[in-house]
C-alpha positions as CSV (number, residue, x, y, z in Angstrom):
1,M,93.2,112.7,95.9
2,R,94.7,114.7,92.9
3,L,97.8,113.4,91.1
4,S,100.0,116.5,92.5
5,S,98.7,115.2,96.2
6,W,100.0,111.5,95.4
7,I,103.2,113.2,94.2
8,F,103.6,115.1,97.5
9,V,102.7,112.0,99.6
10,H,105.3,109.9,97.5
11,K,108.1,112.4,97.7
12,W,108.2,113.1,101.4
13,T,107.2,109.9,102.8
14,S,110.2,108.5,100.6
15,L,112.7,111.1,101.6
16,I,112.0,110.7,105.6
17,C,112.1,107.0,105.8
18,T,114.8,106.1,102.8
19,L,117.9,106.5,104.8
20,F,116.7,104.4,107.6
21,L,115.2,101.9,105.4
22,L,118.6,101.7,103.7
23,M,120.2,100.8,107.1
24,L,117.4,98.3,107.6
25,C,117.9,96.5,104.5
26,L,121.8,96.4,104.9
27,T,121.7,95.2,108.4
28,G,118.7,92.6,107.4
29,L,120.8,91.2,104.7
30,P,123.3,89.3,106.9
31,L,120.3,88.5,109.5
32,V,118.3,86.5,106.7
33,F,121.4,84.1,107.0
34,T,121.9,84.1,111.0
35,E,121.6,80.5,111.2
36,E,124.1,79.6,108.4
37,I,126.6,82.6,109.5
38,E,126.3,81.0,113.4
39,H,127.1,77.5,111.7
40,L,130.1,78.8,109.9
41,S,131.5,80.8,113.0
42,G,131.8,77.7,114.8
43,V,128.7,77.1,116.9
44,V,129.5,74.3,119.1
45,E,127.1,71.2,118.6
46,A,126.5,68.3,121.0
47,P,129.1,65.4,120.5
48,E,128.0,62.4,118.3
49,M,126.5,59.5,120.7
50,A,124.7,56.4,120.2
51,E,121.3,56.8,118.5
52,G,118.5,57.0,121.0
53,T,120.5,58.0,124.1
54,P,118.1,59.3,126.3
55,K,118.3,63.1,127.7
56,T,119.1,63.9,131.2
57,S,116.8,65.6,133.7
58,M,116.1,69.2,133.1
59,D,117.0,69.7,136.8
60,R,120.4,68.3,136.2
61,I,120.8,71.0,133.4
62,V,119.8,73.6,135.8
63,E,122.4,72.4,138.4
64,S,125.2,72.3,135.6
65,A,124.3,75.9,134.3
66,L,124.2,77.4,138.0
67,A,127.5,75.7,138.6
68,A,129.0,77.1,135.4
69,Q,127.7,80.7,136.6
70,P,127.8,80.8,140.4
71,G,125.5,83.9,141.7
72,K,123.2,83.6,138.7
73,V,119.6,82.5,138.5
74,V,118.2,80.9,135.4
75,R,115.6,82.7,133.3
76,Y,114.7,80.7,130.4
77,M,115.7,77.4,128.7
78,F,115.5,77.1,125.0
79,W,115.5,73.8,122.6
80,D,115.7,73.9,118.9
81,E,115.8,70.2,117.8
82,D,115.7,71.0,114.1
83,E,118.8,73.3,113.9
84,H,120.8,72.1,117.1
85,P,119.5,68.7,118.3
86,N,120.6,67.5,122.0
87,V,121.5,71.3,122.9
88,T,119.9,73.0,125.6
89,L,120.5,76.9,125.9
90,V,119.8,78.4,129.2
91,S,119.6,82.3,129.8
92,M,120.7,83.5,133.1
93,A,121.5,86.9,134.8
94,S,122.5,87.9,138.2
95,R,118.5,88.4,139.0
96,I,115.4,87.3,137.2
97,D,114.4,90.9,136.3
98,A,117.9,92.1,134.9
99,P,118.1,94.3,131.8
100,P,119.3,92.5,128.6
101,E,122.7,93.9,128.7
102,E,123.3,91.4,131.6
103,Y,122.0,88.4,130.2
104,W,124.2,85.3,129.7
105,L,123.9,82.3,127.8
106,V,125.1,78.8,128.6
107,S,124.9,76.0,125.9
108,L,124.7,72.5,127.5
109,D,124.4,68.8,126.0
110,S,121.0,68.0,126.8
111,R,121.8,64.2,127.2
112,T,125.1,64.6,129.8
113,A,124.3,68.2,131.5
114,Q,128.1,69.1,129.9
115,V,128.6,72.8,129.3
116,L,129.6,73.0,125.7
117,D,129.8,77.0,125.2
118,Q,129.0,80.1,126.7
119,P,128.3,82.1,123.4
120,N,127.9,85.5,124.7
121,D,129.6,87.1,121.8
122,R,128.7,90.4,121.3
123,G,130.3,90.8,117.6
124,F,129.3,91.3,114.3
125,M,125.6,89.5,114.4
126,H,124.8,91.1,117.7
127,V,125.4,94.7,116.1
128,M,123.6,94.1,113.0
129,L,120.4,92.8,115.2
130,Q,120.5,95.6,117.7
131,L,120.9,98.2,114.7
132,H,118.0,96.6,112.8
133,K,115.8,96.4,115.9
134,D,116.2,99.5,117.6
135,M,119.4,101.4,116.7
136,Y,120.6,100.8,120.4
137,A,117.9,103.2,121.5
138,G,115.5,100.6,123.3
139,L,111.9,100.9,123.0
140,P,111.7,104.5,121.4
141,G,114.1,103.4,118.6
142,Q,112.3,100.3,118.1
143,L,108.7,102.3,117.7
144,F,110.6,105.2,115.6
145,L,111.7,102.4,113.1
146,G,108.1,101.3,113.3
147,L,107.0,104.7,112.0
148,M,109.6,104.8,109.5
149,G,108.3,101.4,108.2
150,L,104.8,102.9,108.2
151,M,106.0,105.8,106.0
152,F,107.5,103.3,103.7
153,V,104.2,101.3,103.3
154,V,102.6,104.6,102.4
155,A,105.6,105.7,99.9
156,I,104.7,102.2,98.3
157,V,101.1,102.6,97.9
158,S,101.5,106.2,96.5
159,G,104.3,104.7,94.2
160,V,101.6,102.3,92.9
161,V,99.3,105.0,92.3
162,L,101.9,107.0,90.5
163,Y,103.0,104.2,88.2
164,K,100.3,104.1,85.7
165,P,100.1,107.8,84.9
166,F,103.9,108.3,84.8
167,M,104.6,105.2,82.8
168,R,101.4,105.4,80.2
169,K,103.7,106.3,77.3
170,L,105.9,103.5,77.8
171,D,106.0,99.9,77.3
172,F,106.3,97.8,80.5
173,G,109.9,97.1,81.3
174,T,110.9,100.0,79.4
175,V,114.6,101.5,80.4
176,R,115.4,104.4,78.6
177,R,119.0,105.4,77.9
178,L,118.6,109.3,77.1
179,K,120.6,110.3,80.1
180,T,121.7,108.7,83.4
181,S,119.0,110.2,85.4
182,T,116.4,109.2,83.1
183,K,117.6,105.7,83.0
184,W,117.5,105.5,86.9
185,L,114.2,107.0,86.9
186,D,113.1,104.1,84.7
187,L,115.0,101.4,86.8
188,H,113.6,102.7,89.8
189,N,109.8,102.3,88.6
190,L,110.7,99.0,87.2
191,L,112.3,97.4,90.1
192,G,109.7,98.9,92.5
193,I,106.6,97.9,90.6
194,V,108.0,94.3,90.1
195,T,108.7,93.9,93.8
196,V,105.6,96.0,95.2
197,V,104.3,92.8,96.8
198,W,107.4,91.7,98.4
199,L,108.3,95.1,99.8
200,T,104.8,95.6,101.0
201,V,105.0,92.3,103.0
202,V,108.4,93.2,104.6
203,G,107.4,96.6,105.3
204,V,104.1,95.5,107.1
205,T,105.7,92.7,109.1
206,G,108.7,94.9,109.8
207,V,106.1,97.4,111.4
208,I,104.1,94.6,113.1
209,N,107.4,93.2,114.7
210,T,108.3,96.8,116.4
211,L,105.1,96.6,118.3
212,D,106.3,93.1,120.1
213,P,106.7,95.0,123.5
214,I,103.2,96.6,123.2
215,V,101.8,93.1,122.1
216,L,103.6,91.3,125.2
217,A,102.2,94.0,127.5
218,L,98.8,93.3,126.3
219,W,99.1,89.4,126.5
220,Q,100.4,90.0,130.1
221,R,97.4,92.3,131.0
222,D,94.7,90.2,129.5
223,Q,95.2,86.3,128.8
224,L,98.0,85.9,131.3
225,T,96.4,87.8,134.3
226,E,93.2,85.9,133.6
227,M,95.1,82.4,133.6
228,V,97.0,83.1,137.0
229,G,93.9,84.8,138.7
230,P,93.6,82.3,141.4
231,Y,97.2,82.9,142.5
232,M,96.7,86.8,142.7
233,N,96.9,86.9,146.3
234,E,99.5,84.0,146.9
235,P,102.9,84.8,148.8
236,P,105.8,84.5,146.7
237,L,107.6,81.4,146.4
238,D,110.7,80.7,148.5
239,S,112.1,78.5,145.8
240,N,111.3,76.5,142.5
241,G,110.0,73.2,142.1
242,S,111.3,70.5,139.5
243,A,111.6,72.3,135.9
244,Q,111.6,68.6,134.6
245,A,108.4,67.8,136.3
246,A,106.8,70.9,135.0
247,L,107.8,69.8,131.5
248,D,106.4,66.7,131.9
249,T,102.9,68.1,132.9
250,A,103.1,70.2,129.8
251,G,103.8,67.5,127.4
252,K,101.2,65.4,128.8
253,A,98.5,68.4,128.4
254,V,99.4,69.2,124.8
255,P,101.0,65.7,123.4
256,D,100.9,66.9,119.7
257,M,103.2,69.8,120.2
258,K,107.0,70.3,120.8
259,T,108.7,72.2,123.7
260,T,110.5,75.3,122.5
261,L,110.8,77.3,125.8
262,L,110.7,77.3,129.4
263,A,110.0,80.5,131.3
264,F,111.2,80.5,135.1
265,P,108.7,82.0,137.6
266,G,109.1,85.8,137.8
267,T,110.1,86.5,134.2
268,V,108.0,88.4,131.8
269,F,106.4,85.3,130.2
270,A,105.4,83.5,133.4
271,S,104.0,84.7,136.8
272,P,105.7,84.6,140.1
273,H,104.0,81.3,141.1
274,H,104.5,79.4,137.7
275,Y,106.5,77.9,135.1
276,T,105.4,78.9,131.4
277,I,106.6,76.2,128.9
278,F,105.9,77.2,125.1
279,M,104.9,74.7,122.9
280,K,105.0,74.6,119.1
281,G,103.6,72.6,116.3
282,N,105.2,70.2,113.6
283,T,104.7,72.2,110.3
284,P,106.5,75.1,108.9
285,L,103.5,77.5,110.0
286,T,102.5,75.8,113.2
287,S,106.1,76.0,114.4
288,K,105.7,79.6,114.6
289,L,102.5,79.7,116.5
290,L,103.4,79.2,120.1
291,R,100.9,77.8,122.9
292,P,101.5,78.6,126.5
293,V,101.2,76.2,129.3
294,L,101.2,77.5,132.7
295,V,102.3,74.8,135.6
296,D,102.5,75.4,139.2
297,A,106.0,75.9,140.0
298,Q,105.9,73.9,143.4
299,T,103.4,71.1,142.7
300,A,104.0,70.8,138.9
301,V,100.1,70.6,138.5
302,L,98.8,72.1,135.3
303,T,96.8,75.5,135.8
304,D,96.0,76.5,132.3
305,T,96.7,76.3,128.8
306,R,95.1,78.2,126.1
307,E,95.8,79.3,122.2
308,M,97.3,82.8,121.8
309,P,95.0,85.7,121.0
310,W,95.0,86.9,117.7
311,Y,97.3,89.8,117.9
312,V,100.1,87.5,119.3
313,K,99.3,84.9,116.5
314,T,99.7,87.9,114.1
315,L,103.4,88.8,115.7
316,F,104.4,85.3,115.5
317,I,103.6,84.7,112.1
318,S,105.2,88.4,111.0
319,Q,108.3,87.6,112.4
320,P,109.5,84.7,110.3
321,L,107.9,86.0,107.2
322,H,110.0,89.3,107.8
323,F,113.0,87.4,107.3
324,G,111.8,84.7,104.8
325,D,112.3,82.0,107.5
326,Y,109.7,79.6,106.4
327,G,111.1,77.6,103.1
328,G,114.7,77.1,104.1
329,L,117.9,78.1,102.6
330,P,116.3,78.6,99.1
331,L,113.7,81.1,100.3
332,K,116.3,82.9,102.3
333,I,118.5,83.4,99.0
334,I,115.3,84.8,97.4
335,W,114.8,87.2,100.1
336,A,118.3,88.2,100.2
337,L,118.1,88.9,96.2
338,L,114.9,90.9,96.8
339,D,116.7,92.8,99.7
340,I,119.4,93.6,97.2
341,V,116.7,95.0,94.7
342,A,115.2,97.1,97.6
343,I,118.5,98.6,98.1
344,I,118.6,99.7,94.6
345,V,115.2,100.9,94.6
346,L,115.8,103.1,97.7
347,G,119.5,104.3,96.6
348,S,118.1,105.1,93.0
349,G,115.3,107.1,94.9
350,V,117.9,109.2,96.9
351,Y,119.9,109.7,93.7
352,L,117.0,110.9,91.7
353,W,116.1,113.3,94.4
354,I,119.5,114.8,94.8
355,K,119.9,115.3,90.9
356,K,116.3,117.1,90.9
357,Y,117.3,119.0,93.8
358,A,120.5,119.9,92.0
359,R,118.8,121.0,88.9
360,R,116.3,123.2,90.8
361,K,119.5,125.0,92.4
362,E,121.0,125.6,89.1
363,A,118.0,127.1,87.3
364,S,117.2,129.3,90.5
365,A,121.0,130.5,90.3
366,V,120.5,131.5,86.5
367,V,117.1,133.1,87.2
368,R,119.0,135.4,89.9
């Protein structure tokens, strides 16, 4: 491609996506610190008890959650022993296939089954997450933001191509102070090239993350359908069996991994005849790569367990990498600082375009 073509590509991909990317950067900044903000906002933790106090049966947890929310059904159970030890989160709704706006969370003590909280706040962090994920537009909004992310990646690539010819007469890091627009142009170029790897990583992982409904549908159609094949013609269950027995079976099937999620029969992660238990590894990387274990919901007999296919693993790795959720608070701080730099790069790009457009309009008026 000729230089003029690269200029055209960089200009229009940048202009089309910049305002949406600014929104994503601004909403992503607090989301990097989700766990820390939740902790400061008063997330209820399990009370102190003697070390080694055993956990109660998960069936008792289910009973306690149902008693707290009569008329609802349990959809999922979550655990995060690293951040919230001895706490079980239970996702409930009026029916198993209810839409997201009807979901209800109940937080319980994993040792006593005592209800600790019902954290269904739809406040600031919820608004930030929804704006960042799909702008409150559901799947169309999510895929639209994926398209904007793809344009952002193209803008980065074209910007790298243009950097050398535009800066060949200047030393690296030079910021000229001839006039305001020149200073911002040099700063835009400098910050962009210095952070190009991070911008590319965040852009690509962001695009991948917008595809999670498609990835889930592929997994359901392929691997999950194959795993539950023998049950395809079985009649629906009248009632579920023991959740604790299913967890015990999963623990024996994959003893070197930890339980992080239990999906109840009929949810999108399970079949109508199975509990699906998702297990995670013990290292920063393997803790993001989940392994499903399908257990017969009535007999608690193991049906199947397999590693996730490559496209699901790619999604699992992309999600925490997008928010810098691999190295604890120090990495999150680095991610936040780089996010601020990205906001400056995007904002300066908009400023430079406005100034250039204004100069052209003035020149056109003089000619007339």
